[in-house]
PDB file of N, CA, C and O in Angstrom, chain B, residues numbered from 101:
ATOM      1  N   MET B 101     -15.949 119.636  13.036  1.00  0.00           N
ATOM      2  CA  MET B 101     -14.580 119.137  12.795  1.00  0.00           C
ATOM      3  C   MET B 101     -13.855 120.223  12.009  1.00  0.00           C
ATOM      4  O   MET B 101     -14.438 120.894  11.157  1.00  0.00           O
ATOM      5  N   ASN B 102     -12.584 120.378  12.312  1.00  0.00           N
ATOM      6  CA  ASN B 102     -11.747 121.244  11.523  1.00  0.00           C
ATOM      7  C   ASN B 102     -11.073 120.437  10.385  1.00  0.00           C
ATOM      8  O   ASN B 102     -11.275 119.229  10.262  1.00  0.00           O
ATOM      9  N   GLY B 103     -10.270 121.138   9.560  1.00  0.00           N
ATOM     10  CA  GLY B 103      -9.639 120.527   8.402  1.00  0.00           C
ATOM     11  C   GLY B 103      -8.742 119.327   8.855  1.00  0.00           C
ATOM     12  O   GLY B 103      -8.790 118.250   8.260  1.00  0.00           O
ATOM     13  N   TYR B 104      -7.973 119.533   9.863  1.00  0.00           N
ATOM     14  CA  TYR B 104      -7.062 118.488  10.329  1.00  0.00           C
ATOM     15  C   TYR B 104      -7.794 117.272  10.783  1.00  0.00           C
ATOM     16  O   TYR B 104      -7.392 116.153  10.462  1.00  0.00           O
ATOM     17  N   GLU B 105      -8.876 117.454  11.533  1.00  0.00           N
ATOM     18  CA  GLU B 105      -9.693 116.348  11.998  1.00  0.00           C
ATOM     19  C   GLU B 105     -10.331 115.523  10.794  1.00  0.00           C
ATOM     20  O   GLU B 105     -10.400 114.293  10.800  1.00  0.00           O
ATOM     21  N   HIS B 106     -10.765 116.292   9.818  1.00  0.00           N
ATOM     22  CA  HIS B 106     -11.321 115.609   8.633  1.00  0.00           C
ATOM     23  C   HIS B 106     -10.188 114.775   7.937  1.00  0.00           C
ATOM     24  O   HIS B 106     -10.398 113.647   7.490  1.00  0.00           O
ATOM     25  N   TYR B 107      -9.019 115.384   7.877  1.00  0.00           N
ATOM     26  CA  TYR B 107      -7.910 114.661   7.266  1.00  0.00           C
ATOM     27  C   TYR B 107      -7.553 113.384   7.997  1.00  0.00           C
ATOM     28  O   TYR B 107      -7.303 112.348   7.382  1.00  0.00           O
ATOM     29  N   GLN B 108      -7.532 113.474   9.357  1.00  0.00           N
ATOM     30  CA  GLN B 108      -7.244 112.315  10.138  1.00  0.00           C
ATOM     31  C   GLN B 108      -8.286 111.231   9.911  1.00  0.00           C
ATOM     32  O   GLN B 108      -7.972 110.055   9.730  1.00  0.00           O
ATOM     33  N   ARG B 109      -9.552 111.677   9.928  1.00  0.00           N
ATOM     34  CA  ARG B 109     -10.679 110.708   9.734  1.00  0.00           C
ATOM     35  C   ARG B 109     -10.563 110.070   8.382  1.00  0.00           C
ATOM     36  O   ARG B 109     -10.779 108.864   8.266  1.00  0.00           O
ATOM     37  N   ALA B 110     -10.221 110.838   7.317  1.00  0.00           N
ATOM     38  CA  ALA B 110     -10.050 110.300   5.954  1.00  0.00           C
ATOM     39  C   ALA B 110      -8.995 109.254   5.999  1.00  0.00           C
ATOM     40  O   ALA B 110      -9.197 108.185   5.423  1.00  0.00           O
ATOM     41  N   GLU B 111      -7.870 109.480   6.646  1.00  0.00           N
ATOM     42  CA  GLU B 111      -6.788 108.472   6.695  1.00  0.00           C
ATOM     43  C   GLU B 111      -7.230 107.231   7.479  1.00  0.00           C
ATOM     44  O   GLU B 111      -6.865 106.117   7.105  1.00  0.00           O
ATOM     45  N   GLU B 112      -7.985 107.393   8.527  1.00  0.00           N
ATOM     46  CA  GLU B 112      -8.463 106.249   9.325  1.00  0.00           C
ATOM     47  C   GLU B 112      -9.375 105.397   8.434  1.00  0.00           C
ATOM     48  O   GLU B 112      -9.239 104.174   8.397  1.00  0.00           O
ATOM     49  N   LEU B 113     -10.329 106.060   7.696  1.00  0.00           N
ATOM     50  CA  LEU B 113     -11.224 105.365   6.872  1.00  0.00           C
ATOM     51  C   LEU B 113     -10.555 104.684   5.686  1.00  0.00           C
ATOM     52  O   LEU B 113     -10.966 103.603   5.264  1.00  0.00           O
ATOM     53  N   ALA B 114      -9.519 105.330   5.154  1.00  0.00           N
ATOM     54  CA  ALA B 114      -8.836 104.698   4.037  1.00  0.00           C
ATOM     55  C   ALA B 114      -8.042 103.444   4.527  1.00  0.00           C
ATOM     56  O   ALA B 114      -7.927 102.448   3.813  1.00  0.00           O
ATOM     57  N   ALA B 115      -7.520 103.532   5.730  1.00  0.00           N
ATOM     58  CA  ALA B 115      -6.847 102.338   6.260  1.00  0.00           C
ATOM     59  C   ALA B 115      -7.832 101.212   6.556  1.00  0.00           C
ATOM     60  O   ALA B 115      -7.531 100.035   6.355  1.00  0.00           O
ATOM     61  N   LYS B 116      -9.052 101.606   7.051  1.00  0.00           N
ATOM     62  CA  LYS B 116     -10.045 100.625   7.296  1.00  0.00           C
ATOM     63  C   LYS B 116     -10.596  99.971   6.091  1.00  0.00           C
ATOM     64  O   LYS B 116     -11.044  98.825   6.143  1.00  0.00           O
ATOM     65  N   ALA B 117     -10.572 100.698   4.970  1.00  0.00           N
ATOM     66  CA  ALA B 117     -11.113 100.172   3.700  1.00  0.00           C
ATOM     67  C   ALA B 117     -10.322  98.968   3.180  1.00  0.00           C
ATOM     68  O   ALA B 117     -10.861  98.129   2.459  1.00  0.00           O
ATOM     69  N   GLU B 118      -9.057  98.891   3.546  1.00  0.00           N
ATOM     70  CA  GLU B 118      -8.219  97.807   3.093  1.00  0.00           C
ATOM     71  C   GLU B 118      -8.739  96.464   3.532  1.00  0.00           C
ATOM     72  O   GLU B 118      -8.688  95.511   2.754  1.00  0.00           O
ATOM     73  N   GLY B 119      -9.247  96.342   4.771  1.00  0.00           N
ATOM     74  CA  GLY B 119      -9.647  95.065   5.296  1.00  0.00           C
ATOM     75  C   GLY B 119     -11.148  94.982   5.455  1.00  0.00           C
ATOM     76  O   GLY B 119     -11.674  94.075   6.100  1.00  0.00           O
ATOM     77  N   SER B 120     -11.830  95.947   4.855  1.00  0.00           N
ATOM     78  CA  SER B 120     -13.328  96.012   5.045  1.00  0.00           C
ATOM     79  C   SER B 120     -14.078  95.067   4.102  1.00  0.00           C
ATOM     80  O   SER B 120     -13.592  94.701   3.031  1.00  0.00           O
ATOM     81  N   TYR B 121     -15.260  94.693   4.534  1.00  0.00           N
ATOM     82  CA  TYR B 121     -16.151  93.869   3.749  1.00  0.00           C
ATOM     83  C   TYR B 121     -16.606  94.674   2.533  1.00  0.00           C
ATOM     84  O   TYR B 121     -16.712  94.142   1.428  1.00  0.00           O
ATOM     85  N   ASP B 122     -16.865  95.923   2.744  1.00  0.00           N
ATOM     86  CA  ASP B 122     -17.346  96.805   1.683  1.00  0.00           C
ATOM     87  C   ASP B 122     -16.361  97.991   1.457  1.00  0.00           C
ATOM     88  O   ASP B 122     -16.695  99.125   1.800  1.00  0.00           O
ATOM     89  N   PRO B 123     -15.217  97.756   0.915  1.00  0.00           N
ATOM     90  CA  PRO B 123     -14.205  98.739   0.776  1.00  0.00           C
ATOM     91  C   PRO B 123     -14.680  99.999  -0.029  1.00  0.00           C
ATOM     92  O   PRO B 123     -14.190 101.098   0.228  1.00  0.00           O
ATOM     93  N   ALA B 124     -15.607  99.846  -0.978  1.00  0.00           N
ATOM     94  CA  ALA B 124     -16.052 100.935  -1.797  1.00  0.00           C
ATOM     95  C   ALA B 124     -16.756 101.950  -0.903  1.00  0.00           C
ATOM     96  O   ALA B 124     -16.564 103.154  -1.070  1.00  0.00           O
ATOM     97  N   ALA B 125     -17.573 101.477   0.048  1.00  0.00           N
ATOM     98  CA  ALA B 125     -18.307 102.440   0.900  1.00  0.00           C
ATOM     99  C   ALA B 125     -17.390 103.167   1.814  1.00  0.00           C
ATOM    100  O   ALA B 125     -17.546 104.372   2.009  1.00  0.00           O
ATOM    101  N   VAL B 126     -16.401 102.459   2.408  1.00  0.00           N
ATOM    102  CA  VAL B 126     -15.492 103.096   3.331  1.00  0.00           C
ATOM    103  C   VAL B 126     -14.559 104.056   2.573  1.00  0.00           C
ATOM    104  O   VAL B 126     -14.150 105.080   3.121  1.00  0.00           O
ATOM    105  N   THR B 127     -14.216 103.721   1.292  1.00  0.00           N
ATOM    106  CA  THR B 127     -13.376 104.554   0.494  1.00  0.00           C
ATOM    107  C   THR B 127     -14.167 105.852   0.124  1.00  0.00           C
ATOM    108  O   THR B 127     -13.602 106.944   0.068  1.00  0.00           O
ATOM    109  N   ALA B 128     -15.441 105.689  -0.114  1.00  0.00           N
ATOM    110  CA  ALA B 128     -16.319 106.864  -0.415  1.00  0.00           C
ATOM    111  C   ALA B 128     -16.348 107.818   0.804  1.00  0.00           C
ATOM    112  O   ALA B 128     -16.258 109.037   0.658  1.00  0.00           O
ATOM    113  N   LEU B 129     -16.471 107.247   1.957  1.00  0.00           N
ATOM    114  CA  LEU B 129     -16.488 108.063   3.207  1.00  0.00           C
ATOM    115  C   LEU B 129     -15.109 108.750   3.361  1.00  0.00           C
ATOM    116  O   LEU B 129     -15.050 109.916   3.750  1.00  0.00           O
ATOM    117  N   ALA B 130     -14.031 108.057   3.069  1.00  0.00           N
ATOM    118  CA  ALA B 130     -12.704 108.671   3.158  1.00  0.00           C
ATOM    119  C   ALA B 130     -12.638 109.871   2.157  1.00  0.00           C
ATOM    120  O   ALA B 130     -12.132 110.944   2.488  1.00  0.00           O
ATOM    121  N   ASN B 131     -13.154 109.651   0.960  1.00  0.00           N
ATOM    122  CA  ASN B 131     -13.149 110.732   0.003  1.00  0.00           C
ATOM    123  C   ASN B 131     -13.911 111.988   0.490  1.00  0.00           C
ATOM    124  O   ASN B 131     -13.479 113.128   0.316  1.00  0.00           O
ATOM    125  N   VAL B 132     -15.055 111.704   1.103  1.00  0.00           N
ATOM    126  CA  VAL B 132     -15.830 112.859   1.661  1.00  0.00           C
ATOM    127  C   VAL B 132     -15.055 113.608   2.649  1.00  0.00           C
ATOM    128  O   VAL B 132     -14.992 114.836   2.605  1.00  0.00           O
ATOM    129  N   HIS B 133     -14.438 112.879   3.578  1.00  0.00           N
ATOM    130  CA  HIS B 133     -13.639 113.581   4.609  1.00  0.00           C
ATOM    131  C   HIS B 133     -12.465 114.294   3.988  1.00  0.00           C
ATOM    132  O   HIS B 133     -12.177 115.429   4.368  1.00  0.00           O
ATOM    133  N   ALA B 134     -11.770 113.672   3.042  1.00  0.00           N
ATOM    134  CA  ALA B 134     -10.660 114.372   2.376  1.00  0.00           C
ATOM    135  C   ALA B 134     -11.134 115.635   1.691  1.00  0.00           C
ATOM    136  O   ALA B 134     -10.461 116.662   1.786  1.00  0.00           O
ATOM    137  N   THR B 135     -12.235 115.604   1.022  1.00  0.00           N
ATOM    138  CA  THR B 135     -12.763 116.785   0.385  1.00  0.00           C
ATOM    139  C   THR B 135     -13.124 117.890   1.398  1.00  0.00           C
ATOM    140  O   THR B 135     -12.868 119.073   1.174  1.00  0.00           O
ATOM    141  N   LEU B 136     -13.714 117.466   2.497  1.00  0.00           N
ATOM    142  CA  LEU B 136     -14.070 118.458   3.508  1.00  0.00           C
ATOM    143  C   LEU B 136     -12.763 119.013   4.141  1.00  0.00           C
ATOM    144  O   LEU B 136     -12.730 120.191   4.498  1.00  0.00           O
ATOM    145  N   ALA B 137     -11.718 118.223   4.285  1.00  0.00           N
ATOM    146  CA  ALA B 137     -10.455 118.734   4.790  1.00  0.00           C
ATOM    147  C   ALA B 137      -9.906 119.809   3.847  1.00  0.00           C
ATOM    148  O   ALA B 137      -9.433 120.851   4.299  1.00  0.00           O
ATOM    149  N   LEU B 138      -9.970 119.554   2.541  1.00  0.00           N
ATOM    150  CA  LEU B 138      -9.490 120.507   1.569  1.00  0.00           C
ATOM    151  C   LEU B 138     -10.304 121.816   1.624  1.00  0.00           C
ATOM    152  O   LEU B 138      -9.737 122.909   1.614  1.00  0.00           O
ATOM    153  N   ALA B 139     -11.675 121.682   1.685  1.00  0.00           N
ATOM    154  CA  ALA B 139     -12.503 122.884   1.734  1.00  0.00           C
ATOM    155  C   ALA B 139     -12.218 123.670   3.042  1.00  0.00           C
ATOM    156  O   ALA B 139     -12.218 124.901   3.037  1.00  0.00           O
ATOM    157  N   SER B 140     -11.987 122.975   4.112  1.00  0.00           N
ATOM    158  CA  SER B 140     -11.665 123.623   5.386  1.00  0.00           C
ATOM    159  C   SER B 140     -10.379 124.357   5.318  1.00  0.00           C
ATOM    160  O   SER B 140     -10.252 125.465   5.840  1.00  0.00           O
ATOM    161  N   ALA B 141      -9.351 123.710   4.632  1.00  0.00           N
ATOM    162  CA  ALA B 141      -8.025 124.366   4.530  1.00  0.00           C
ATOM    163  C   ALA B 141      -8.156 125.661   3.677  1.00  0.00           C
ATOM    164  O   ALA B 141      -7.512 126.664   3.985  1.00  0.00           O
ATOM    165  N   ILE B 142      -8.954 125.635   2.653  1.00  0.00           N
ATOM    166  CA  ILE B 142      -9.133 126.799   1.818  1.00  0.00           C
ATOM    167  C   ILE B 142      -9.802 127.931   2.662  1.00  0.00           C
ATOM    168  O   ILE B 142      -9.380 129.087   2.621  1.00  0.00           O
ATOM    169  N   THR B 143     -10.826 127.559   3.402  1.00  0.00           N
ATOM    170  CA  THR B 143     -11.503 128.496   4.185  1.00  0.00           C
ATOM    171  C   THR B 143     -10.572 129.112   5.238  1.00  0.00           C
ATOM    172  O   THR B 143     -10.581 130.323   5.459  1.00  0.00           O
ATOM    173  N   ASP B 144      -9.789 128.274   5.866  1.00  0.00           N
ATOM    174  CA  ASP B 144      -8.791 128.738   6.838  1.00  0.00           C
ATOM    175  C   ASP B 144      -7.762 129.718   6.200  1.00  0.00           C
ATOM    176  O   ASP B 144      -7.376 130.716   6.808  1.00  0.00           O
ATOM    177  N   ALA B 145      -7.342 129.397   4.971  1.00  0.00           N
ATOM    178  CA  ALA B 145      -6.382 130.242   4.304  1.00  0.00           C
ATOM    179  C   ALA B 145      -7.013 131.607   3.964  1.00  0.00           C
ATOM    180  O   ALA B 145      -6.376 132.647   4.135  1.00  0.00           O
ATOM    181  N   ASN B 146      -8.273 131.593   3.481  1.00  0.00           N
ATOM    182  CA  ASN B 146      -8.961 132.841   3.220  1.00  0.00           C
ATOM    183  C   ASN B 146      -9.153 133.701   4.468  1.00  0.00           C
ATOM    184  O   ASN B 146      -8.974 134.919   4.428  1.00  0.00           O
ATOM    185  N   ARG B 147      -9.516 133.062   5.564  1.00  0.00           N
ATOM    186  CA  ARG B 147      -9.672 133.755   6.830  1.00  0.00           C
ATOM    187  C   ARG B 147      -8.362 134.327   7.306  1.00  0.00           C
ATOM    188  O   ARG B 147      -8.313 135.451   7.805  1.00  0.00           O
ATOM    189  N   PHE B 148      -7.283 133.550   7.153  1.00  0.00           N
ATOM    190  CA  PHE B 148      -5.938 134.045   7.537  1.00  0.00           C
ATOM    191  C   PHE B 148      -5.604 135.295   6.726  1.00  0.00           C
ATOM    192  O   PHE B 148      -5.132 136.287   7.282  1.00  0.00           O
ATOM    193  N   ARG B 149      -5.846 135.252   5.417  1.00  0.00           N
ATOM    194  CA  ARG B 149      -5.568 136.341   4.525  1.00  0.00           C
ATOM    195  C   ARG B 149      -6.301 137.626   4.931  1.00  0.00           C
ATOM    196  O   ARG B 149      -5.724 138.712   4.973  1.00  0.00           O
ATOM    197  N   GLU B 150      -7.590 137.456   5.225  1.00  0.00           N
ATOM    198  CA  GLU B 150      -8.404 138.583   5.672  1.00  0.00           C
ATOM    199  C   GLU B 150      -7.883 139.199   6.978  1.00  0.00           C
ATOM    200  O   GLU B 150      -7.781 140.416   7.127  1.00  0.00           O
ATOM    201  N   GLU B 151      -7.565 138.318   7.892  1.00  0.00           N
ATOM    202  CA  GLU B 151      -7.009 138.776   9.183  1.00  0.00           C
ATOM    203  C   GLU B 151      -5.658 139.428   9.071  1.00  0.00           C
ATOM    204  O   GLU B 151      -5.326 140.345   9.822  1.00  0.00           O
ATOM    205  N   LEU B 152      -4.873 138.938   8.113  1.00  0.00           N
ATOM    206  CA  LEU B 152      -3.572 139.528   7.883  1.00  0.00           C
ATOM    207  C   LEU B 152      -3.700 140.974   7.348  1.00  0.00           C
ATOM    208  O   LEU B 152      -2.981 141.864   7.802  1.00  0.00           O
ATOM    209  N   TYR B 153      -4.563 141.189   6.440  1.00  0.00           N
ATOM    210  CA  TYR B 153      -4.811 142.528   5.898  1.00  0.00           C
ATOM    211  C   TYR B 153      -5.400 143.396   7.016  1.00  0.00           C
ATOM    212  O   TYR B 153      -4.991 144.547   7.171  1.00  0.00           O
ATOM    213  N   ALA B 154      -6.325 142.884   7.775  1.00  0.00           N
ATOM    214  CA  ALA B 154      -6.949 143.684   8.883  1.00  0.00           C
ATOM    215  C   ALA B 154      -5.892 144.051   9.942  1.00  0.00           C
ATOM    216  O   ALA B 154      -5.887 145.156  10.484  1.00  0.00           O
ATOM    217  N   GLY B 155      -5.012 143.102  10.212  1.00  0.00           N
ATOM    218  CA  GLY B 155      -3.934 143.359  11.244  1.00  0.00           C
ATOM    219  C   GLY B 155      -2.976 144.445  10.776  1.00  0.00           C
ATOM    220  O   GLY B 155      -2.354 145.129  11.588  1.00  0.00           O
ATOM    221  N   ASN B 156      -2.863 144.597   9.474  1.00  0.00           N
ATOM    222  CA  ASN B 156      -1.945 145.623   8.917  1.00  0.00           C
ATOM    223  C   ASN B 156      -2.727 146.913   8.614  1.00  0.00           C
ATOM    224  O   ASN B 156      -2.161 147.871   8.086  1.00  0.00           O
ATOM    225  N   GLY B 157      -4.050 146.936   8.955  1.00  0.00           N
ATOM    226  CA  GLY B 157      -4.812 148.099   8.734  1.00  0.00           C
ATOM    227  C   GLY B 157      -5.104 148.391   7.255  1.00  0.00           C
ATOM    228  O   GLY B 157      -5.283 149.535   6.837  1.00  0.00           O
ATOM    229  N   GLU B 158      -5.141 147.290   6.487  1.00  0.00           N
ATOM    230  CA  GLU B 158      -5.387 147.447   5.058  1.00  0.00           C
ATOM    231  C   GLU B 158      -6.656 146.693   4.660  1.00  0.00           C
ATOM    232  O   GLU B 158      -7.114 145.803   5.377  1.00  0.00           O
ATOM    233  N   GLU B 159      -7.216 147.063   3.504  1.00  0.00           N
ATOM    234  CA  GLU B 159      -8.336 146.355   2.934  1.00  0.00           C
ATOM    235  C   GLU B 159      -7.785 145.340   1.893  1.00  0.00           C
ATOM    236  O   GLU B 159      -6.909 145.674   1.095  1.00  0.00           O
ATOM    237  N   PRO B 160      -8.314 144.113   1.921  1.00  0.00           N
ATOM    238  CA  PRO B 160      -7.876 143.135   0.882  1.00  0.00           C
ATOM    239  C   PRO B 160      -8.191 143.665  -0.528  1.00  0.00           C
ATOM    240  O   PRO B 160      -9.220 144.320  -0.692  1.00  0.00           O
ATOM    241  N   PRO B 161      -7.381 143.421  -1.524  1.00  0.00           N
ATOM    242  CA  PRO B 161      -7.772 143.864  -2.841  1.00  0.00           C
ATOM    243  C   PRO B 161      -9.067 143.292  -3.350  1.00  0.00           C
ATOM    244  O   PRO B 161      -9.407 142.158  -3.011  1.00  0.00           O
ATOM    245  N   ALA B 162      -9.768 143.996  -4.111  1.00  0.00           N
ATOM    246  CA  ALA B 162     -11.007 143.525  -4.677  1.00  0.00           C
ATOM    247  C   ALA B 162     -10.770 142.308  -5.563  1.00  0.00           C
ATOM    248  O   ALA B 162      -9.692 142.142  -6.133  1.00  0.00           O
ATOM    249  N   ARG B 163     -11.762 141.483  -5.668  1.00  0.00           N
ATOM    250  CA  ARG B 163     -11.647 140.282  -6.468  1.00  0.00           C
ATOM    251  C   ARG B 163     -11.331 140.582  -7.915  1.00  0.00           C
ATOM    252  O   ARG B 163     -10.529 139.890  -8.541  1.00  0.00           O
ATOM    253  N   THR B 164     -11.969 141.627  -8.451  1.00  0.00           N
ATOM    254  CA  THR B 164     -11.703 142.001  -9.838  1.00  0.00           C
ATOM    255  C   THR B 164     -10.229 142.462 -10.012  1.00  0.00           C
ATOM    256  O   THR B 164      -9.587 142.203 -11.030  1.00  0.00           O
ATOM    257  N   GLU B 165      -9.747 143.140  -8.989  1.00  0.00           N
ATOM    258  CA  GLU B 165      -8.330 143.641  -9.090  1.00  0.00           C
ATOM    259  C   GLU B 165      -7.380 142.385  -9.086  1.00  0.00           C
ATOM    260  O   GLU B 165      -6.406 142.332  -9.837  1.00  0.00           O
ATOM    261  N   ARG B 166      -7.688 141.426  -8.252  1.00  0.00           N
ATOM    262  CA  ARG B 166      -6.886 140.207  -8.203  1.00  0.00           C
ATOM    263  C   ARG B 166      -6.917 139.477  -9.527  1.00  0.00           C
ATOM    264  O   ARG B 166      -5.888 138.980  -9.986  1.00  0.00           O
ATOM    265  N   LYS B 167      -8.090 139.403 -10.150  1.00  0.00           N
ATOM    266  CA  LYS B 167      -8.225 138.746 -11.437  1.00  0.00           C
ATOM    267  C   LYS B 167      -7.445 139.498 -12.489  1.00  0.00           C
ATOM    268  O   LYS B 167      -6.787 138.894 -13.336  1.00  0.00           O
ATOM    269  N   ARG B 168      -7.517 140.840 -12.436  1.00  0.00           N
ATOM    270  CA  ARG B 168      -6.763 141.612 -13.439  1.00  0.00           C
ATOM    271  C   ARG B 168      -5.274 141.377 -13.287  1.00  0.00           C
ATOM    272  O   ARG B 168      -4.561 141.199 -14.275  1.00  0.00           O
ATOM    273  N   ARG B 169      -4.812 141.376 -12.068  1.00  0.00           N
ATOM    274  CA  ARG B 169      -3.343 141.107 -11.848  1.00  0.00           C
ATOM    275  C   ARG B 169      -2.945 139.758 -12.307  1.00  0.00           C
ATOM    276  O   ARG B 169      -1.893 139.598 -12.925  1.00  0.00           O
ATOM    277  N   ALA B 170      -3.790 138.728 -12.012  1.00  0.00           N
ATOM    278  CA  ALA B 170      -3.459 137.342 -12.482  1.00  0.00           C
ATOM    279  C   ALA B 170      -3.487 137.304 -13.969  1.00  0.00           C
ATOM    280  O   ALA B 170      -2.622 136.663 -14.566  1.00  0.00           O
ATOM    281  N   SER B 171      -4.434 137.955 -14.618  1.00  0.00           N
ATOM    282  CA  SER B 171      -4.463 137.981 -16.081  1.00  0.00           C
ATOM    283  C   SER B 171      -3.238 138.644 -16.650  1.00  0.00           C
ATOM    284  O   SER B 171      -2.688 138.179 -17.648  1.00  0.00           O
ATOM    285  N   ALA B 172      -2.795 139.735 -16.027  1.00  0.00           N
ATOM    286  CA  ALA B 172      -1.611 140.442 -16.465  1.00  0.00           C
ATOM    287  C   ALA B 172      -0.340 139.567 -16.293  1.00  0.00           C
ATOM    288  O   ALA B 172       0.556 139.580 -17.137  1.00  0.00           O
ATOM    289  N   LYS B 173      -0.295 138.835 -15.211  1.00  0.00           N
ATOM    290  CA  LYS B 173       0.889 137.924 -14.985  1.00  0.00           C
ATOM    291  C   LYS B 173       0.886 136.872 -16.087  1.00  0.00           C
ATOM    292  O   LYS B 173       1.928 136.582 -16.674  1.00  0.00           O
ATOM    293  N   SER B 174      -0.312 136.286 -16.376  1.00  0.00           N
ATOM    294  CA  SER B 174      -0.362 135.224 -17.375  1.00  0.00           C
ATOM    295  C   SER B 174       0.035 135.766 -18.740  1.00  0.00           C
ATOM    296  O   SER B 174       0.755 135.123 -19.504  1.00  0.00           O
ATOM    297  N   ARG B 175      -0.475 137.015 -19.034  1.00  0.00           N
ATOM    298  CA  ARG B 175      -0.158 137.596 -20.307  1.00  0.00           C
ATOM    299  C   ARG B 175       1.404 137.847 -20.429  1.00  0.00           C
ATOM    300  O   ARG B 175       2.017 137.585 -21.464  1.00  0.00           O
ATOM    301  N   ASP B 176       1.977 138.352 -19.341  1.00  0.00           N
ATOM    302  CA  ASP B 176       3.409 138.611 -19.342  1.00  0.00           C
ATOM    303  C   ASP B 176       4.228 137.331 -19.476  1.00  0.00           C
ATOM    304  O   ASP B 176       5.262 137.285 -20.143  1.00  0.00           O
ATOM    305  N   ALA B 177       3.710 136.278 -18.803  1.00  0.00           N
ATOM    306  CA  ALA B 177       4.471 134.987 -18.895  1.00  0.00           C
ATOM    307  C   ALA B 177       4.366 134.423 -20.328  1.00  0.00           C
ATOM    308  O   ALA B 177       5.328 133.855 -20.845  1.00  0.00           O
ATOM    309  N   ALA B 178       3.189 134.586 -20.964  1.00  0.00           N
ATOM    310  CA  ALA B 178       3.060 134.121 -22.315  1.00  0.00           C
ATOM    311  C   ALA B 178       3.991 134.906 -23.266  1.00  0.00           C
ATOM    312  O   ALA B 178       4.638 134.323 -24.135  1.00  0.00           O
ATOM    313  N   ASN B 179       4.044 136.239 -23.083  1.00  0.00           N
ATOM    314  CA  ASN B 179       4.944 137.074 -23.898  1.00  0.00           C
ATOM    315  C   ASN B 179       6.364 136.766 -23.671  1.00  0.00           C
ATOM    316  O   ASN B 179       7.151 136.820 -24.617  1.00  0.00           O
ATOM    317  N   ASP B 180       6.762 136.435 -22.450  1.00  0.00           N
ATOM    318  CA  ASP B 180       8.116 136.022 -22.127  1.00  0.00           C
ATOM    319  C   ASP B 180       8.478 134.720 -22.848  1.00  0.00           C
ATOM    320  O   ASP B 180       9.586 134.548 -23.355  1.00  0.00           O
ATOM    321  N   TYR B 181       7.486 133.800 -22.874  1.00  0.00           N
ATOM    322  CA  TYR B 181       7.702 132.518 -23.460  1.00  0.00           C
ATOM    323  C   TYR B 181       7.924 132.653 -25.020  1.00  0.00           C
ATOM    324  O   TYR B 181       8.763 131.989 -25.629  1.00  0.00           O
ATOM    325  N   LEU B 182       7.146 133.512 -25.556  1.00  0.00           N
ATOM    326  CA  LEU B 182       7.191 133.715 -27.014  1.00  0.00           C
ATOM    327  C   LEU B 182       8.435 134.511 -27.320  1.00  0.00           C
ATOM    328  O   LEU B 182       8.704 134.815 -28.482  1.00  0.00           O
TER     329      LEU B 182
END
């Protein structure tokens, strides 16, 4: 199943839980599918990012470089606030 199919299944199960004999079990299944949909969406976004860099003939920035840039942005935002 892809992310969209997991999302659809989660919605179906959530709707089914309203009239179910055991709504807790059906709701738990809906939660599982919703979580899988989110994980799939993140994976798809990461794959898209990698393909985007590859299509432009570039290497994605290293994880440590991304963390450094995020840290610098946070530091700058804090300094701007103060």
